[in-house]
MARKOL-337540 format. One record per atom (N, C-alpha, C): residue in one letter; atom name; x, y, z. Coordinates in steps of 0.05 Angstrom, whole numbers. Each point is the difference from the previous one (the first is absolute). Layout:
REM residues N
<code->A	site->CA	px->X	py->Y	pz->Z>
...
//
This chain:
REM residues 144
<code->M	site->N	px->10	py->-28	pz->9>
<code->M	site->CA	px->-18	py->30	pz->1>
<code->M	site->C	px->29	py->19	pz->-12>
<code->D	site->N	px->-9	py->32	pz->-20>
<code->D	site->CA	px->10	py->9	pz->11>
<code->D	site->C	px->-6	py->36	pz->14>
<code->K	site->N	px->25	py->-3	pz->18>
<code->K	site->CA	px->-3	py->30	pz->12>
<code->K	site->C	px->-9	py->23	pz->-14>
<code->L	site->N	px->-23	py->6	pz->10>
<code->L	site->CA	px->-2	py->30	pz->6>
<code->L	site->C	px->18	py->23	pz->-12>
<code->S	site->N	px->5	py->18	pz->2>
<code->S	site->CA	px->24	py->26	pz->7>
<code->S	site->C	px->-16	py->24	pz->0>
<code->G	site->N	px->6	py->19	pz->18>
<code->G	site->CA	px->7	py->27	pz->-15>
<code->G	site->C	px->-37	py->10	pz->6>
<code->K	site->N	px->1	py->12	pz->-17>
<code->K	site->CA	px->-25	py->7	pz->27>
<code->K	site->C	px->-33	py->-7	pz->-18>
<code->L	site->N	px->6	py->-24	pz->-10>
<code->L	site->CA	px->-28	py->-22	pz->6>
<code->L	site->C	px->23	py->-23	pz->22>
<code->A	site->N	px->13	py->-2	pz->11>
<code->A	site->CA	px->0	py->-7	pz->19>
<code->A	site->C	px->-10	py->1	pz->23>
<code->E	site->N	px->4	py->33	pz->-7>
<code->E	site->CA	px->-4	py->24	pz->30>
<code->E	site->C	px->-28	py->-6	pz->-16>
<code->L	site->N	px->-20	py->0	pz->-7>
<code->L	site->CA	px->-17	py->3	pz->-2>
<code->L	site->C	px->-22	py->-26	pz->9>
<code->T	site->N	px->12	py->-8	pz->-12>
<code->T	site->CA	px->-5	py->-34	pz->10>
<code->T	site->C	px->-3	py->1	pz->37>
<code->S	site->N	px->16	py->7	pz->15>
<code->S	site->CA	px->11	py->-4	pz->25>
<code->S	site->C	px->-22	py->9	pz->11>
<code->N	site->N	px->-4	py->30	pz->-4>
<code->N	site->CA	px->-22	py->31	pz->6>
<code->N	site->C	px->-33	py->-23	pz->9>
<code->E	site->N	px->2	py->-18	pz->-32>
<code->E	site->CA	px->-16	py->-14	pz->-8>
<code->E	site->C	px->-3	py->-7	pz->31>
<code->W	site->N	px->5	py->-21	pz->4>
<code->W	site->CA	px->-2	py->-27	pz->21>
<code->W	site->C	px->3	py->21	pz->17>
<code->R	site->N	px->11	py->16	pz->15>
<code->R	site->CA	px->-2	py->14	pz->26>
<code->R	site->C	px->-31	py->5	pz->-2>
<code->E	site->N	px->-10	py->25	pz->-7>
<code->E	site->CA	px->-27	py->10	pz->-11>
<code->E	site->C	px->-25	py->-24	pz->11>
<code->L	site->N	px->12	py->-28	pz->-29>
<code->L	site->CA	px->-20	py->-19	pz->18>
<code->L	site->C	px->-2	py->-15	pz->25>
<code->G	site->N	px->23	py->9	pz->10>
<code->G	site->CA	px->9	py->-8	pz->18>
<code->G	site->C	px->5	py->-30	pz->14>
<code->F	site->N	px->-2	py->-24	pz->-20>
<code->F	site->CA	px->18	py->-30	pz->3>
<code->F	site->C	px->8	py->0	pz->-40>
<code->F	site->N	px->3	py->-32	pz->11>
<code->F	site->CA	px->15	py->-5	pz->-26>
<code->F	site->C	px->-20	py->-19	pz->0>
<code->Y	site->N	px->-7	py->-16	pz->-35>
<code->Y	site->CA	px->-4	py->-27	pz->-5>
<code->Y	site->C	px->16	py->-9	pz->-28>
<code->T	site->N	px->-13	py->-36	pz->3>
<code->T	site->CA	px->16	py->-7	pz->-15>
<code->T	site->C	px->-21	py->-26	pz->-1>
<code->I	site->N	px->9	py->-14	pz->-23>
<code->I	site->CA	px->-18	py->-20	pz->-8>
<code->I	site->C	px->11	py->-36	pz->5>
<code->N	site->N	px->8	py->-15	pz->20>
<code->N	site->CA	px->12	py->-23	pz->-7>
<code->N	site->C	px->-16	py->-25	pz->-16>
<code->E	site->N	px->5	py->-13	pz->-25>
<code->E	site->CA	px->-20	py->-11	pz->-8>
<code->E	site->C	px->19	py->-24	pz->6>
<code->T	site->N	px->15	py->-14	pz->26>
<code->T	site->CA	px->8	py->-17	pz->-1>
<code->T	site->C	px->-13	py->-19	pz->24>
<code->Q	site->N	px->-15	py->32	pz->20>
<code->Q	site->CA	px->-9	py->4	pz->26>
<code->Q	site->C	px->-35	py->-15	pz->-13>
<code->S	site->N	px->-12	py->15	pz->-20>
<code->S	site->CA	px->-31	py->21	pz->-12>
<code->S	site->C	px->-3	py->18	pz->24>
<code->E	site->N	px->15	py->13	pz->-3>
<code->E	site->CA	px->1	py->27	pz->20>
<code->E	site->C	px->13	py->34	pz->-17>
<code->W	site->N	px->-16	py->22	pz->31>
<code->W	site->CA	px->0	py->8	pz->-11>
<code->W	site->C	px->13	py->14	pz->28>
<code->V	site->N	px->23	py->28	pz->-3>
<code->V	site->CA	px->13	py->-9	pz->35>
<code->V	site->C	px->-3	py->35	pz->-3>
<code->L	site->N	px->6	py->20	pz->24>
<code->L	site->CA	px->-17	py->19	pz->11>
<code->L	site->C	px->29	py->6	pz->16>
<code->T	site->N	px->15	py->22	pz->0>
<code->T	site->CA	px->15	py->-7	pz->27>
<code->T	site->C	px->-2	py->34	pz->9>
<code->G	site->N	px->-18	py->2	pz->20>
<code->G	site->CA	px->17	py->41	pz->6>
<code->G	site->C	px->-10	py->-12	pz->24>
<code->S	site->N	px->-2	py->34	pz->7>
<code->S	site->CA	px->2	py->1	pz->43>
<code->S	site->C	px->-42	py->6	pz->-15>
<code->K	site->N	px->0	py->0	pz->33>
<code->K	site->CA	px->-32	py->-1	pz->9>
<code->K	site->C	px->-1	py->12	pz->-15>
<code->L	site->N	px->-1	py->25	pz->6>
<code->L	site->CA	px->-4	py->27	pz->-20>
<code->L	site->C	px->1	py->2	pz->-31>
<code->G	site->N	px->14	py->-15	pz->-9>
<code->G	site->CA	px->4	py->0	pz->-23>
<code->G	site->C	px->-18	py->-26	pz->-23>
<code->L	site->N	px->3	py->-21	pz->10>
<code->L	site->CA	px->-17	py->-13	pz->-2>
<code->L	site->C	px->-27	py->4	pz->5>
<code->K	site->N	px->-22	py->18	pz->11>
<code->K	site->CA	px->-15	py->17	pz->7>
<code->K	site->C	px->-10	py->7	pz->-16>
<code->N	site->N	px->13	py->9	pz->-18>
<code->N	site->CA	px->1	py->16	pz->-40>
<code->N	site->C	px->-12	py->-18	pz->-23>
<code->F	site->N	px->3	py->-25	pz->9>
<code->F	site->CA	px->-10	py->-21	pz->-13>
<code->F	site->C	px->-16	py->-5	pz->8>
<code->S	site->N	px->-18	py->-9	pz->24>
<code->S	site->CA	px->-30	py->7	pz->17>
<code->S	site->C	px->-17	py->20	pz->-17>
<code->D	site->N	px->20	py->28	pz->6>
<code->D	site->CA	px->-11	py->16	pz->-9>
<code->D	site->C	px->-15	py->-4	pz->-29>
<code->L	site->N	px->29	py->-4	pz->-14>
<code->L	site->CA	px->-9	py->-4	pz->-39>
<code->L	site->C	px->-31	py->-17	pz->-2>
<code->L	site->N	px->0	py->-23	pz->10>
<code->L	site->CA	px->-11	py->-12	pz->1>
<code->L	site->C	px->-43	py->16	pz->3>
<code->H	site->N	px->2	py->11	pz->39>
<code->H	site->CA	px->-14	py->13	pz->-2>
<code->H	site->C	px->-15	py->11	pz->-24>
<code->Q	site->N	px->27	py->24	pz->-9>
<code->Q	site->CA	px->-16	py->15	pz->-17>
<code->Q	site->C	px->-2	py->-8	pz->-36>
<code->F	site->N	px->20	py->-10	pz->-6>
<code->F	site->CA	px->-16	py->-33	pz->-26>
<code->F	site->C	px->-30	py->-6	pz->-1>
<code->S	site->N	px->-2	py->-12	pz->32>
<code->S	site->CA	px->-39	py->-12	pz->8>
<code->S	site->C	px->-18	py->27	pz->-4>
<code->L	site->N	px->8	py->22	pz->-1>
<code->L	site->CA	px->-17	py->33	pz->1>
<code->L	site->C	px->-8	py->-3	pz->-27>
<code->K	site->N	px->13	py->-3	pz->-16>
<code->K	site->CA	px->-9	py->17	pz->-21>
<code->K	site->C	px->-16	py->-22	pz->-25>
<code->E	site->N	px->-14	py->7	pz->-1>
<code->E	site->CA	px->-20	py->-14	pz->-30>
<code->E	site->C	px->10	py->-6	pz->-17>
<code->E	site->N	px->3	py->-25	pz->5>
<code->E	site->CA	px->15	py->-20	pz->-17>
<code->E	site->C	px->-14	py->-19	pz->-15>
<code->S	site->N	px->11	py->-5	pz->-29>
<code->S	site->CA	px->-16	py->-22	pz->-21>
<code->S	site->C	px->20	py->-31	pz->11>
<code->H	site->N	px->-18	py->-23	pz->-3>
<code->H	site->CA	px->16	py->-15	pz->-10>
<code->H	site->C	px->24	py->-5	pz->-17>
<code->G	site->N	px->30	py->14	pz->19>
<code->G	site->CA	px->18	py->-13	pz->-34>
<code->G	site->C	px->28	py->22	pz->14>
<code->D	site->N	px->-18	py->29	pz->25>
<code->D	site->CA	px->7	py->23	pz->-7>
<code->D	site->C	px->19	py->-12	pz->21>
<code->H	site->N	px->39	py->18	pz->-8>
<code->H	site->CA	px->21	py->-12	pz->23>
<code->H	site->C	px->11	py->33	pz->2>
<code->F	site->N	px->25	py->-8	pz->17>
<code->F	site->CA	px->16	py->33	pz->7>
<code->F	site->C	px->30	py->-26	pz->11>
<code->H	site->N	px->7	py->11	pz->-18>
<code->H	site->CA	px->31	py->-12	pz->-2>
<code->H	site->C	px->13	py->14	pz->32>
<code->I	site->N	px->18	py->-7	pz->25>
<code->I	site->CA	px->21	py->16	pz->7>
<code->I	site->C	px->19	py->9	pz->-1>
<code->E	site->N	px->11	py->14	pz->11>
<code->E	site->CA	px->25	py->14	pz->-14>
<code->E	site->C	px->26	py->-17	pz->3>
<code->P	site->N	px->25	py->8	pz->8>
<code->P	site->CA	px->10	py->9	pz->-15>
<code->P	site->C	px->0	py->-24	pz->-25>
<code->H	site->N	px->1	py->-27	pz->7>
<code->H	site->CA	px->5	py->-14	pz->-38>
<code->H	site->C	px->-28	py->-16	pz->-15>
<code->W	site->N	px->-18	py->20	pz->31>
<code->W	site->CA	px->-39	py->-16	pz->-16>
<code->W	site->C	px->-6	py->-28	pz->-8>
<code->Y	site->N	px->16	py->-21	pz->-8>
<code->Y	site->CA	px->-7	py->-23	pz->10>
<code->Y	site->C	px->-20	py->-9	pz->14>
<code->L	site->N	px->-2	py->16	pz->29>
<code->L	site->CA	px->-15	py->-12	pz->15>
<code->L	site->C	px->-30	py->15	pz->-2>
<code->T	site->N	px->-11	py->-15	pz->-9>
<code->T	site->CA	px->-31	py->23	pz->-2>
<code->T	site->C	px->-23	py->-19	pz->16>
<code->L	site->N	px->-17	py->22	pz->7>
<code->L	site->CA	px->-29	py->2	pz->1>
<code->L	site->C	px->-13	py->-3	pz->-17>
<code->T	site->N	px->-20	py->-24	pz->-7>
<code->T	site->CA	px->-39	py->4	pz->-14>
<code->T	site->C	px->-7	py->-3	pz->12>
<code->S	site->N	px->-18	py->-5	pz->-14>
<code->S	site->CA	px->-27	py->2	pz->9>
<code->S	site->C	px->-5	py->-33	pz->-17>
<code->S	site->N	px->-31	py->-18	pz->17>
<code->S	site->CA	px->-13	py->-10	pz->-11>
<code->S	site->C	px->-16	py->-18	pz->16>
<code->D	site->N	px->-4	py->-19	pz->-13>
<code->D	site->CA	px->-35	py->-10	pz->13>
<code->D	site->C	px->3	py->-18	pz->25>
<code->E	site->N	px->34	py->-15	pz->9>
<code->E	site->CA	px->4	py->-7	pz->20>
<code->E	site->C	px->38	py->1	pz->14>
<code->P	site->N	px->0	py->3	pz->24>
<code->P	site->CA	px->21	py->-4	pz->11>
<code->P	site->C	px->21	py->-7	pz->-15>
<code->M	site->N	px->35	py->3	pz->-12>
<code->M	site->CA	px->18	py->-8	pz->1>
<code->M	site->C	px->21	py->10	pz->13>
<code->I	site->N	px->25	py->-12	pz->-5>
<code->I	site->CA	px->28	py->10	pz->6>
<code->I	site->C	px->12	py->-33	pz->-27>
<code->D	site->N	px->9	py->15	pz->-12>
<code->D	site->CA	px->15	py->-12	pz->-29>
<code->D	site->C	px->22	py->22	pz->-16>
<code->K	site->N	px->25	py->-19	pz->-5>
<code->K	site->CA	px->24	py->22	pz->-6>
<code->K	site->C	px->-6	py->17	pz->-30>
<code->R	site->N	px->-20	py->19	pz->4>
<code->R	site->CA	px->-4	py->16	pz->-9>
<code->R	site->C	px->-1	py->23	pz->20>
<code->G	site->N	px->-17	py->-5	pz->25>
<code->G	site->CA	px->-5	py->9	pz->29>
<code->G	site->C	px->-38	py->-9	pz->14>
<code->V	site->N	px->-19	py->26	pz->0>
<code->V	site->CA	px->-9	py->-11	pz->32>
<code->V	site->C	px->-26	py->10	pz->-19>
<code->W	site->N	px->-20	py->-19	pz->7>
<code->W	site->CA	px->-23	py->11	pz->-14>
<code->W	site->C	px->-23	py->-9	pz->8>
<code->G	site->N	px->-33	py->12	pz->-11>
<code->G	site->CA	px->-26	py->7	pz->34>
<code->G	site->C	px->-16	py->22	pz->-14>
<code->R	site->N	px->-16	py->0	pz->9>
<code->R	site->CA	px->-19	py->23	pz->-7>
<code->R	site->C	px->4	py->8	pz->30>
<code->P	site->N	px->-13	py->26	pz->-2>
<code->P	site->CA	px->-1	py->22	pz->4>
<code->P	site->C	px->14	py->-14	pz->33>
<code->S	site->N	px->-18	py->-5	pz->11>
<code->S	site->CA	px->-17	py->-13	pz->22>
<code->S	site->C	px->27	py->-14	pz->-2>
<code->D	site->N	px->6	py->-20	pz->-3>
<code->D	site->CA	px->33	py->-20	pz->6>
<code->D	site->C	px->29	py->26	pz->10>
<code->F	site->N	px->2	py->8	pz->-23>
<code->F	site->CA	px->9	py->18	pz->5>
<code->F	site->C	px->0	py->17	pz->29>
<code->S	site->N	px->-11	py->9	pz->-4>
<code->S	site->CA	px->-8	py->12	pz->38>
<code->S	site->C	px->4	py->-20	pz->25>
<code->A	site->N	px->-15	py->-24	pz->0>
<code->A	site->CA	px->21	py->-8	pz->16>
<code->A	site->C	px->15	py->-6	pz->-3>
<code->L	site->N	px->16	py->-6	pz->-18>
<code->L	site->CA	px->24	py->-7	pz->10>
<code->L	site->C	px->31	py->14	pz->14>
<code->A	site->N	px->-15	py->30	pz->-23>
<code->A	site->CA	px->19	py->19	pz->16>
<code->A	site->C	px->-17	py->7	pz->33>
<code->K	site->N	px->-10	py->-8	pz->15>
<code->K	site->CA	px->-14	py->-2	pz->27>
<code->K	site->C	px->17	py->-26	pz->15>
<code->L	site->N	px->1	py->-7	pz->-11>
<code->L	site->CA	px->6	py->-39	pz->2>
<code->L	site->C	px->37	py->8	pz->13>
<code->I	site->N	px->13	py->10	pz->-19>
<code->I	site->CA	px->39	py->11	pz->-7>
<code->I	site->C	px->-9	py->22	pz->24>
<code->S	site->N	px->-3	py->17	pz->-2>
<code->S	site->CA	px->-17	py->22	pz->19>
<code->S	site->C	px->10	py->-12	pz->28>
<code->D	site->N	px->-14	py->-17	pz->12>
<code->D	site->CA	px->-12	py->-16	pz->27>
<code->D	site->C	px->13	py->-12	pz->-3>
<code->K	site->N	px->27	py->-21	pz->-14>
<code->K	site->CA	px->10	py->-9	pz->-3>
<code->K	site->C	px->33	py->16	pz->13>
<code->L	site->N	px->2	py->16	pz->-22>
<code->L	site->CA	px->23	py->13	pz->4>
<code->L	site->C	px->-7	py->25	pz->36>
<code->E	site->N	px->-9	py->0	pz->-1>
<code->E	site->CA	px->-17	py->24	pz->31>
<code->E	site->C	px->28	py->-12	pz->23>
<code->I	site->N	px->-26	py->-35	pz->9>
<code->I	site->CA	px->19	py->-16	pz->12>
<code->I	site->C	px->36	py->-20	pz->-11>
<code->S	site->N	px->0	py->15	pz->-17>
<code->S	site->CA	px->31	py->-15	pz->-14>
<code->S	site->C	px->17	py->5	pz->9>
<code->S	site->N	px->38	py->-3	pz->3>
<code->S	site->CA	px->21	py->8	pz->5>
<code->S	site->C	px->23	py->0	pz->-11>
<code->P	site->N	px->29	py->19	pz->3>
<code->P	site->CA	px->7	py->-3	pz->-28>
<code->P	site->C	px->11	py->-23	pz->6>
<code->N	site->N	px->4	py->-13	pz->-27>
<code->N	site->CA	px->0	py->-39	pz->-10>
<code->N	site->C	px->-11	py->-6	pz->5>
<code->D	site->N	px->-32	py->2	pz->1>
<code->D	site->CA	px->-8	py->-29	pz->3>
<code->D	site->C	px->-7	py->0	pz->-40>
<code->S	site->N	px->-12	py->-21	pz->4>
<code->S	site->CA	px->-17	py->4	pz->-28>
<code->S	site->C	px->-32	py->-3	pz->-9>
<code->I	site->N	px->-7	py->9	pz->-4>
<code->I	site->CA	px->-46	py->-8	pz->-8>
<code->I	site->C	px->15	py->-14	pz->-26>
<code->V	site->N	px->-26	py->-14	pz->-7>
<code->V	site->CA	px->2	py->-18	pz->-23>
<code->V	site->C	px->-29	py->-9	pz->-4>
<code->I	site->N	px->-13	py->13	pz->-13>
<code->I	site->CA	px->-27	py->-5	pz->-13>
<code->I	site->C	px->-11	py->-3	pz->-26>
<code->K	site->N	px->-6	py->-24	pz->-3>
<code->K	site->CA	px->-13	py->-12	pz->-23>
<code->K	site->C	px->-28	py->-9	pz->10>
<code->N	site->N	px->-10	py->-21	pz->5>
<code->N	site->CA	px->-22	py->-15	pz->-5>
<code->N	site->C	px->-21	py->14	pz->3>
<code->E	site->N	px->15	py->18	pz->40>
<code->E	site->CA	px->-21	py->27	pz->10>
<code->E	site->C	px->-17	py->21	pz->-14>
<code->Y	site->N	px->12	py->3	pz->-23>
<code->Y	site->CA	px->2	py->26	pz->-24>
<code->Y	site->C	px->-15	py->-23	pz->-7>
<code->A	site->N	px->4	py->-7	pz->-28>
<code->A	site->CA	px->-14	py->-24	pz->-31>
<code->A	site->C	px->17	py->-33	pz->18>
<code->P	site->N	px->-27	py->-9	pz->3>
<code->P	site->CA	px->3	py->-29	pz->9>
<code->P	site->C	px->14	py->-21	pz->-27>
<code->K	site->N	px->-2	py->14	pz->-29>
<code->K	site->CA	px->13	py->-14	pz->-17>
<code->K	site->C	px->19	py->15	pz->-14>
<code->A	site->N	px->12	py->15	pz->14>
<code->A	site->CA	px->24	py->16	pz->-6>
<code->A	site->C	px->25	py->-15	pz->-1>
<code->E	site->N	px->19	py->-3	pz->-24>
<code->E	site->CA	px->26	py->-11	pz->-15>
<code->E	site->C	px->18	py->19	pz->24>
<code->Y	site->N	px->8	py->14	pz->5>
<code->Y	site->CA	px->18	py->21	pz->10>
<code->Y	site->C	px->-10	py->8	pz->36>
<code->S	site->N	px->14	py->6	pz->1>
<code->S	site->CA	px->0	py->12	pz->26>
<code->S	site->C	px->19	py->20	pz->5>
<code->L	site->N	px->-10	py->22	pz->19>
<code->L	site->CA	px->13	py->30	pz->8>
<code->L	site->C	px->16	py->-18	pz->23>
<code->V	site->N	px->26	py->10	pz->2>
<code->V	site->CA	px->6	py->-5	pz->21>
<code->V	site->C	px->19	py->29	pz->10>
<code->I	site->N	px->-6	py->20	pz->19>
<code->I	site->CA	px->6	py->12	pz->-5>
<code->I	site->C	px->28	py->14	pz->41>
<code->H	site->N	px->18	py->0	pz->-18>
<code->H	site->CA	px->24	py->7	pz->38>
<code->H	site->C	px->-9	py->26	pz->10>
<code->V	site->N	px->4	py->1	pz->27>
<code->V	site->CA	px->4	py->13	pz->4>
<code->V	site->C	px->22	py->11	pz->21>
<code->K	site->N	px->-5	py->31	pz->-18>
<code->K	site->CA	px->39	py->1	pz->9>
<code->K	site->C	px->4	py->31	pz->31>
<code->K	site->N	px->8	py->2	pz->3>
<code->K	site->CA	px->15	py->35	pz->15>
<code->K	site->C	px->-10	py->14	pz->-12>
<code->Q	site->N	px->-8	py->21	pz->14>
<code->Q	site->CA	px->-15	py->33	pz->-8>
<code->Q	site->C	px->24	py->7	pz->-24>
<code->D	site->N	px->23	py->3	pz->5>
<code->D	site->CA	px->20	py->8	pz->-8>
<code->D	site->C	px->10	py->-15	pz->-41>
<code->F	site->N	px->-19	py->-19	pz->2>
<code->F	site->CA	px->3	py->-15	pz->-43>
<code->F	site->C	px->-3	py->19	pz->-4>
<code->D	site->N	px->34	py->-4	pz->-31>
<code->D	site->CA	px->-5	py->18	pz->-13>
<code->D	site->C	px->-12	py->-35	pz->-28>
<code->P	site->N	px->-20	py->-2	pz->-12>
<code->P	site->CA	px->-18	py->-13	pz->-12>
<code->P	site->C	px->20	py->9	pz->-29>
<code->A	site->N	px->11	py->12	pz->-1>
<code->A	site->CA	px->23	py->0	pz->-30>
<code->A	site->C	px->20	py->-15	pz->14>
<code->T	site->N	px->15	py->-21	pz->9>
<code->T	site->CA	px->16	py->-5	pz->12>
<code->T	site->C	px->-1	py->-21	pz->-23>
<code->L	site->N	px->-30	py->-7	pz->5>
<code->L	site->CA	px->0	py->-33	pz->-11>
<code->L	site->C	px->3	py->-11	pz->-27>
<code->D	site->N	px->-7	py->37	pz->-14>
<code->D	site->CA	px->-4	py->-13	pz->-29>
<code->D	site->C	px->23	py->-5	pz->-7>
<code->P	site->N	px->7	py->-26	pz->-20>
<code->P	site->CA	px->19	py->-13	pz->-9>
<code->P	site->C	px->19	py->21	pz->-28>
<code->Q	site->N	px->-24	py->26	pz->-9>
<code->Q	site->CA	px->22	py->13	pz->-31>
<code->Q	site->C	px->5	py->23	pz->11>
<code->L	site->N	px->1	py->-6	pz->31>
<code->L	site->CA	px->7	py->27	pz->20>
<code->L	site->C	px->38	py->1	pz->7>
//
């Protein structure tokens, strides 16, 4: 994988920091891995909640920056797969609350795994690693 340099690397680093967490896909383990501080990971819960409030029609989607490969997509049933997280507005709202509640009682170095409690037919899991408050998500991007 090529390294980003100069302004592009700086822009990407800043996007990770603004997002508040780093995400990657582990296709071997069939999981999306999100890593950040509790506050940073709360941003993911907020993105889910915001997506749940939009008047979406089937197939509408939102790509999460900076690399745009984790996608939230509206569909008729909840699912987690290699493209991202799928569901109805009520599903995204429930997932946002589930993550927020689990983050509330988590501590640094805890891991939260969500799969069947969100989507009984899920192909992938969401694995959420909680780090200390000063964690910089840009440090995990192998392209930087």
